[in-house]
C-alpha positions as CSV (number, residue, x, y, z in Angstrom):
1,M,-5.9,35.3,8.8
2,G,-2.7,36.5,7.0
3,E,-0.5,35.2,9.8
4,K,-2.4,31.9,9.9
5,A,-2.0,31.5,6.1
6,S,1.7,32.4,6.4
7,F,2.2,29.8,9.2
8,V,0.5,27.1,7.1
9,E,2.5,28.1,4.0
10,S,5.7,27.8,6.1
11,I,4.7,24.3,7.2
12,Q,3.7,23.4,3.6
13,E,7.0,24.6,2.3
14,K,9.0,22.5,4.9
15,M,6.8,19.4,4.2
16,M,7.3,19.8,0.5
17,I,11.1,20.1,0.9
18,F,11.1,16.9,3.0
19,T,8.7,14.9,0.8
20,S,10.6,16.1,-2.3
21,K,13.8,14.8,-0.9
22,M,12.1,11.6,0.1
23,Q,10.6,11.2,-3.4
24,A,13.8,12.1,-5.1
25,N,15.8,9.5,-3.1
26,I,16.6,6.6,-5.5
27,Y,16.2,4.0,-2.7
28,I,12.7,5.3,-1.7
29,Q,11.7,5.4,-5.3
30,S,12.9,1.9,-5.9
31,L,11.1,0.6,-2.9
32,S,7.9,2.3,-4.0
33,Q,8.2,1.0,-7.5
34,G,9.0,-2.5,-6.4
35,M,6.1,-2.6,-4.0
36,M,3.7,-1.3,-6.6
37,G,5.0,-3.9,-9.0
38,T,3.6,-6.7,-6.8
39,M,0.1,-5.2,-6.6
40,G,-1.1,-7.0,-9.7
41,V,-0.1,-10.4,-8.2
42,L,-1.7,-9.5,-4.9
43,I,-4.9,-8.4,-6.5
44,A,-5.0,-11.6,-8.6
45,G,-4.6,-13.6,-5.4
46,S,-7.4,-11.6,-3.9
47,I,-9.7,-12.5,-6.7
48,C,-9.1,-16.2,-6.0
49,N,-9.5,-15.4,-2.3
50,L,-12.9,-13.8,-3.1
51,L,-14.0,-16.9,-5.0
52,V,-13.2,-19.0,-1.9
53,N,-14.8,-16.7,0.6
54,M,-17.8,-15.4,-1.4
55,P,-20.3,-14.0,1.2
56,I,-23.1,-16.2,-0.2
57,P,-24.8,-18.9,2.0
58,G,-23.8,-22.4,0.7
59,W,-21.0,-21.1,-1.6
60,L,-18.4,-23.2,0.1
61,N,-20.4,-26.3,-0.4
62,V,-20.7,-25.4,-4.1
63,I,-17.0,-25.0,-4.8
64,Q,-16.2,-28.1,-2.8
65,A,-18.8,-30.1,-4.8
66,L,-17.2,-28.8,-8.0
67,G,-13.8,-30.0,-6.7
68,I,-12.1,-26.6,-7.0
69,Y,-11.8,-25.6,-3.4
70,D,-8.4,-27.2,-2.8
71,L,-7.2,-25.8,-6.1
72,L,-8.2,-22.2,-5.3
73,T,-6.8,-22.3,-1.8
74,V,-3.4,-23.4,-3.2
75,V,-3.5,-20.7,-5.9
76,V,-4.2,-18.0,-3.2
77,K,-1.1,-19.2,-1.2
78,I,1.0,-19.2,-4.3
79,F,0.0,-15.6,-5.2
80,Q,1.2,-14.6,-1.7
81,L,4.7,-15.7,-2.4
82,T,5.9,-12.2,-3.2
83,G,9.0,-12.2,-1.1
84,P,11.5,-13.1,-3.9
85,L,9.4,-11.3,-6.4
86,S,9.6,-8.0,-4.4
87,A,13.4,-8.5,-4.1
88,F,13.6,-8.8,-7.9
89,L,11.4,-5.8,-8.6
90,I,13.2,-3.6,-6.1
91,G,16.6,-4.6,-7.4
92,F,15.3,-4.1,-11.0
93,A,14.1,-0.5,-10.2
94,L,17.2,0.4,-8.3
95,A,19.5,-0.8,-11.1
96,K,18.0,1.7,-13.4
97,Y,19.1,4.6,-11.1
98,K,22.5,2.9,-10.6
99,D,22.9,2.6,-14.4
100,V,23.6,-1.1,-14.4
101,N,22.0,-4.1,-16.1
102,Q,18.4,-4.2,-14.6
103,V,17.7,-7.9,-15.5
104,Q,21.0,-9.1,-14.0
105,A,20.4,-7.1,-10.9
106,G,16.8,-8.4,-10.5
107,I,17.9,-12.0,-10.9
108,L,20.8,-11.4,-8.5
109,C,18.4,-10.1,-5.9
110,F,16.0,-13.0,-6.4
111,M,18.7,-15.5,-5.9
112,S,20.2,-13.6,-2.9
113,Y,16.8,-13.6,-1.2
114,L,16.5,-17.4,-1.7
115,L,20.1,-17.8,-0.2
116,C,18.8,-16.1,2.9
117,V,15.7,-18.3,3.6
118,P,16.0,-21.6,5.5
119,V,15.5,-25.0,3.8
120,I,13.4,-27.6,5.6
121,T,15.2,-31.0,5.4
122,G,13.8,-34.4,5.8
123,E,12.2,-36.9,3.5
124,V,11.5,-34.0,1.2
125,E,13.5,-30.8,1.0
126,A,11.4,-27.7,0.8
127,V,11.2,-24.0,1.6
128,A,8.4,-23.0,3.9
129,F,5.7,-20.8,2.5
130,T,6.1,-18.4,5.4
131,A,9.8,-17.8,4.4
132,I,8.9,-16.5,0.9
133,N,5.5,-14.8,1.3
134,S,4.8,-11.2,1.9
135,E,5.3,-11.5,5.7
136,N,9.0,-11.1,4.9
137,I,8.7,-8.0,2.8
138,A,11.2,-6.2,5.0
139,T,13.8,-8.9,4.1
140,A,13.0,-8.4,0.4
141,M,13.6,-4.7,0.7
142,I,16.9,-5.0,2.4
143,V,18.2,-7.7,0.0
144,G,17.0,-5.8,-3.0
145,M,18.8,-2.6,-2.0
146,V,21.9,-4.2,-0.6
147,A,22.5,-6.7,-3.4
148,T,21.9,-4.2,-6.2
149,S,24.2,-1.6,-4.5
150,I,27.0,-4.1,-4.2
151,F,26.5,-5.3,-7.8
152,A,26.5,-1.7,-9.1
153,W,29.6,-0.7,-7.1
154,I,31.6,-3.8,-8.2
155,T,30.5,-3.3,-11.9
156,K,31.5,0.4,-11.9
157,K,34.9,-0.6,-10.5
158,G,35.4,-2.4,-13.8
159,V,35.4,-6.0,-12.3
160,V,33.9,-7.5,-15.4
161,L,34.9,-10.2,-18.0
162,K,36.1,-8.6,-21.2
163,M,34.5,-10.4,-24.1
164,P,35.7,-10.3,-27.8
165,D,33.7,-7.9,-30.0
166,V,32.5,-10.8,-32.2
167,I,30.3,-12.1,-29.3
168,P,26.7,-10.7,-29.4
169,E,26.1,-7.9,-27.0
170,F,23.4,-9.7,-24.9
171,V,25.7,-12.6,-24.5
172,S,28.7,-10.5,-23.5
173,S,26.6,-8.5,-21.1
174,S,25.4,-11.6,-19.3
175,L,28.9,-13.3,-19.2
176,G,30.7,-10.1,-18.4
177,S,28.7,-9.6,-15.2
178,I,29.7,-13.0,-13.7
179,P,32.4,-11.7,-11.4
180,A,30.1,-9.0,-10.1
181,C,27.3,-11.5,-9.5
182,V,29.6,-13.9,-7.7
183,L,31.0,-11.2,-5.4
184,S,27.6,-9.8,-4.8
185,V,26.0,-13.0,-3.5
186,L,29.1,-13.9,-1.4
187,P,28.0,-11.8,1.6
188,F,24.5,-13.5,1.6
189,I,26.2,-16.9,1.6
190,I,28.4,-16.0,4.5
191,L,25.4,-14.4,6.3
192,R,23.4,-17.7,5.8
193,G,26.2,-19.7,7.3
194,V,26.6,-17.4,10.3
195,L,22.9,-17.0,11.1
196,S,22.1,-20.7,10.7
197,N,24.1,-21.3,13.9
198,T,22.3,-18.7,15.9
199,S,18.9,-18.5,17.6
200,F,17.6,-16.5,14.7
201,G,18.2,-19.4,12.3
202,S,18.1,-17.2,9.1
203,F,18.3,-13.6,7.9
204,P,14.4,-13.4,7.7
205,G,14.4,-14.6,11.3
206,L,16.9,-11.8,12.3
207,V,14.9,-9.1,10.4
208,S,11.6,-10.3,11.9
209,A,13.1,-10.2,15.5
210,L,14.8,-6.8,15.1
211,I,12.6,-4.9,12.6
212,S,9.3,-6.5,11.4
213,S,7.9,-7.6,14.7
214,P,8.6,-4.3,16.6
215,L,7.3,-2.3,13.7
216,S,4.2,-4.5,13.5
217,H,3.5,-4.1,17.3
218,L,4.2,-0.3,17.0
219,G,2.1,0.5,14.0
220,N,-0.4,-2.3,13.4
221,N,-2.9,-1.3,16.1
222,I,-5.7,1.2,16.3
223,F,-3.3,4.0,17.3
224,G,-0.9,3.2,14.5
225,H,-3.7,3.1,12.0
226,M,-5.0,6.5,13.4
227,V,-1.6,8.1,12.8
228,F,-1.2,6.7,9.3
229,T,-4.8,7.8,8.4
230,L,-4.2,11.3,9.9
231,L,-0.9,11.8,8.1
232,S,-2.4,10.6,4.8
233,S,-5.2,13.1,5.0
234,L,-2.9,15.9,6.2
235,C,-0.5,15.4,3.3
236,W,-3.3,15.8,0.8
237,W,-4.7,18.8,2.6
238,L,-1.3,20.4,2.2
239,G,-1.3,19.5,-1.4
240,I,1.4,16.8,-1.0
241,H,1.0,13.2,-2.3
242,N,0.6,10.7,0.5
243,S,2.7,7.9,-1.1
244,P,5.5,8.2,1.5
245,V,3.0,7.7,4.3
246,M,1.3,4.7,2.6
247,T,4.6,3.1,1.7
248,A,5.6,3.2,5.4
249,A,2.2,1.9,6.4
250,M,2.4,-1.0,3.9
251,I,5.7,-2.1,5.4
252,V,4.2,-2.2,8.9
253,V,0.8,-3.8,8.1
254,M,1.7,-6.3,5.4
255,P,2.9,-9.1,7.7
256,A,-0.4,-9.1,9.6
257,T,-2.3,-9.0,6.3
258,T,-0.5,-12.1,5.0
259,E,-1.0,-14.0,8.3
260,N,-4.8,-13.2,8.1
261,I,-5.0,-14.5,4.6
262,M,-3.1,-17.7,5.4
263,A,-5.2,-18.4,8.5
264,V,-8.5,-17.9,6.6
265,M,-7.2,-20.2,3.8
266,S,-6.5,-22.8,6.4
267,G,-10.0,-22.6,7.8
268,L,-9.0,-20.6,10.9
269,E,-10.1,-17.2,12.1
270,A,-7.9,-14.2,11.1
271,P,-5.5,-13.6,14.0
272,H,-5.3,-9.8,13.5
273,L,-8.2,-7.4,13.7
274,L,-6.4,-4.8,11.7
275,S,-4.4,-5.2,8.5
276,L,-3.8,-3.4,5.2
277,Y,-7.3,-3.8,4.2
278,S,-8.9,-2.4,7.4
279,L,-6.5,0.6,7.0
280,L,-7.6,1.3,3.5
281,I,-11.3,1.5,4.4
282,P,-11.1,4.9,6.2
283,A,-7.8,6.0,4.5
284,Q,-8.8,5.4,0.8
285,L,-12.0,3.6,0.0
286,I,-14.7,6.1,1.0
287,G,-14.0,8.8,-1.6
288,G,-10.3,8.7,-1.1
289,P,-8.1,10.1,1.8
290,G,-10.2,12.3,4.0
291,A,-13.4,10.1,3.4
292,M,-14.3,12.8,0.8
293,L,-17.3,11.1,-0.6
294,G,-19.4,13.5,1.5
295,L,-17.8,16.4,-0.2
296,Y,-18.7,15.2,-3.7
297,V,-22.3,14.4,-2.7
298,N,-22.9,17.6,-0.8
299,A,-21.4,19.7,-3.6
300,L,-24.2,18.6,-5.9
301,R,-26.5,20.8,-3.8
302,C,-24.3,23.8,-3.8
303,K,-25.8,27.1,-5.2
304,S,-22.6,28.9,-6.1
305,E,-21.6,28.7,-9.7
306,R,-18.1,27.6,-8.9
307,Y,-19.0,24.7,-6.7
308,K,-21.9,23.6,-9.0
309,A,-19.4,23.4,-11.8
310,Q,-16.8,21.7,-9.7
311,A,-19.4,19.1,-8.4
312,K,-20.1,17.9,-12.0
313,I,-16.3,17.5,-12.6
314,Q,-15.4,15.9,-9.3
315,L,-18.2,13.4,-8.7
316,I,-17.2,10.5,-11.1
317,P,-13.5,10.5,-10.2
318,G,-14.4,10.9,-6.5
319,L,-16.8,7.9,-6.5
320,F,-13.7,5.8,-7.6
321,N,-11.6,7.3,-4.9
322,I,-9.6,9.6,-7.2
323,I,-9.1,12.9,-5.3
324,E,-6.6,15.0,-7.2
325,P,-9.3,16.9,-9.2
326,A,-11.1,17.8,-5.9
327,I,-7.9,18.6,-4.0
328,F,-6.8,21.2,-6.5
329,G,-10.2,22.0,-8.1
330,F,-12.5,23.0,-5.2
331,P,-9.8,23.4,-3.8
332,V,-9.5,21.3,-0.6
333,M,-5.8,22.0,-0.4
334,M,-5.0,24.7,2.2
335,N,-8.7,25.3,2.6
336,F,-9.3,25.8,6.4
337,T,-13.0,25.3,5.9
338,F,-12.4,21.6,4.9
339,L,-9.5,20.9,7.3
340,I,-11.7,19.5,10.2
341,P,-13.8,17.0,8.0
342,M,-10.6,16.1,6.1
343,L,-8.8,15.0,9.2
344,L,-11.5,13.8,11.6
345,T,-14.1,12.0,9.4
346,P,-11.7,9.1,8.6
347,Q,-10.7,8.9,12.3
348,V,-14.3,8.4,13.4
349,I,-14.9,5.8,10.7
350,L,-11.7,4.0,11.7
351,I,-12.6,3.9,15.4
352,V,-16.1,2.6,14.7
353,L,-14.7,0.0,12.4
354,Y,-12.3,-1.2,15.1
355,F,-15.0,-1.6,17.7
356,C,-17.3,-3.4,15.2
357,L,-14.4,-5.8,14.5
358,E,-13.7,-6.1,18.2
359,A,-17.4,-6.9,18.9
360,G,-17.5,-9.5,16.1
361,L,-20.2,-7.8,14.1
362,F,-18.3,-8.8,11.0
363,T,-15.0,-10.4,10.2
364,T,-11.7,-8.8,9.4
365,P,-11.5,-8.2,5.6
366,V,-8.9,-10.4,3.8
367,T,-9.7,-9.5,0.2
368,I,-9.3,-6.4,-1.9
369,L,-9.8,-6.1,-5.6
370,S,-8.8,-2.5,-6.2
371,A,-8.5,0.7,-4.2
372,F,-10.6,2.4,-6.9
373,L,-13.9,0.6,-6.5
374,P,-16.8,2.6,-5.0
375,A,-17.2,2.1,-1.3
376,P,-20.4,-0.1,-1.0
377,I,-19.2,-2.4,-3.8
378,C,-15.8,-2.7,-2.2
379,G,-17.3,-3.5,1.2
380,F,-19.4,-6.4,0.0
381,L,-16.5,-7.9,-2.0
382,M,-13.9,-7.5,0.8
383,G,-15.9,-9.1,3.6
384,S,-16.7,-12.8,4.1
385,T,-20.2,-11.7,5.2
386,F,-22.5,-8.8,4.2
387,G,-21.7,-7.0,7.4
388,L,-18.7,-5.1,6.1
389,G,-20.7,-4.0,3.0
390,I,-23.5,-2.6,5.3
391,F,-20.8,-0.9,7.4
392,M,-19.4,0.9,4.4
393,I,-22.8,2.1,3.3
394,I,-23.3,3.5,6.8
395,A,-19.8,5.0,6.7
396,S,-20.6,6.6,3.4
397,V,-23.8,8.2,4.8
398,F,-21.8,9.4,7.8
399,S,-19.3,11.0,5.4
400,V,-22.1,12.9,3.7
401,I,-23.4,14.1,7.1
402,A,-20.0,15.0,8.5
403,W,-19.0,17.1,5.4
404,Y,-22.4,18.8,5.0
405,P,-22.0,21.8,7.4
406,F,-18.5,22.6,6.0
407,V,-19.5,22.3,2.4
408,K,-22.6,24.5,3.2
409,L,-20.3,27.1,4.9
410,A,-17.9,27.1,1.9
411,D,-20.8,27.4,-0.5
412,K,-22.2,30.4,1.4
413,R,-18.9,32.2,1.4
414,Q,-18.5,31.5,-2.3
415,L,-22.0,32.9,-3.0
416,Q,-21.0,36.0,-1.1
417,E,-17.8,36.4,-3.2
418,E,-19.7,35.8,-6.4
419,A,-22.3,38.4,-5.4
420,A,-19.6,40.9,-4.5
421,L,-17.9,40.3,-7.8
422,Q,-21.1,40.7,-9.8
423,A,-21.8,44.0,-7.9
424,D,-18.4,45.3,-8.8
425,N,-18.9,44.4,-12.5
426,E,-22.2,46.4,-12.5
C-alpha cells in the first residue's frame, strides 16, 4: 500500500508541477479569463434560446402569435457573436500581465479581429454572422494574444507620442499609444490582403482549415468526449483543478455548439450529436466531475461519525455541482476507494447519452443556463423535449447506484477506524 501511495504521490507531484506551470502561464491565464468573460453573454443567449425552444406543446404557436418569435431568434444569433468580444477580453486580460493599457489593447484586438474577417459585397455590404460568432473562437484567441503581444512589445520599446504635461492623463494615454496601435494592426492588414487572394479567403478560413476543423474532428466525437471527461475526473481525484482540461475541451467543441444553435434557430435539426452541452452532462451536471451526486446521497446513510458529519456539509453544494468541499472533505482526493466510481460513472453516462442521441430518443441539447443547476432541472431546461430531463433523472439514479458499494465500503472502514480509536482511548 505504501508503494502504491508513493507511486500516486509521484504522479500527483508531476501533475501539479505541470498544471502549476500551465496555470502560471500568462497566455493560458488570459485565454481562460477571456473565455470565462463571454459566459454571461452565452448564458443570456441561452435564456432567449430556451424561450424559443421551450419543451411545452404548442409553445411555438404561442410566441408566434405574440409576434416575438422573429425577435427572439435574432437576439439569440446576436448573443452568439462572441468572436470579436472574445478577442477584446483575451487582449484585455493579457495586457494586465504585459503591464500596458488594457482598454487600448482590448480595442486593438477587437479591431484586429474585424480586419481579419471577410466582407460580403453587393447591394449591401455586410459581415457574415458565421465570421464573428463563436465558431471562430480559435481566431479570436490567436488575434487576442498576437495583437496584444505586438502592442506591448512596441510600447515598451518607447514608440509612443510624448504629450505635454498640461494634457490630462487619460487623453495623453490614448493619443500616446497611436503609433503602437497603428504598427500593431499593420500585420493583420497585410494578412488580410494576402489571404484574400488564396483559397482560404481570410484568416478565419485559414485557422478553420488548419486548426479548428482538425481539432473538431479529433475531439468532438464520443472518444474525444470520453478523454475529456476522464481527464476532468482524474484531475479532481488527484486534487488538481480541471480548468486546463475544460479550457481545451471548450476550444474543441465550441464550433459544433454554435453550429447546432444556429441550425435550430433556422428551424433545422442540430447537425452535431455532441457539443459543449452534451459534454457537460456527464462531466459537470450530475453532482460535478465524477458524477458525484451518488456520493452525496449515499453519504446520508453512512453510520460512521465522520461521514455522517461530512454528508450534512457536502449535500447542498454537491446538488449544485460544487465539489471542492467533497474532494477535500471526505476526502475523495487520493482515495483509492472512490477512484473507480469517480472515473467510470461519468463514462457510462456519456456512452448511454450518446446512444440515446444516436437513436433519436431526444434531441441534442442546445441550451444551458448554468453549470450549477441541479441535474433534473438542468435536463428539462436544456432539452427541446422532456426526454433529456428524464434521462438526467435516470442518470442521477444510476450515479447513486454506482457509488453505493464504494461509499458503503469506505463507511465500513471508517467505522473500524473509529472503533479502534475509541478502544485505544478506553
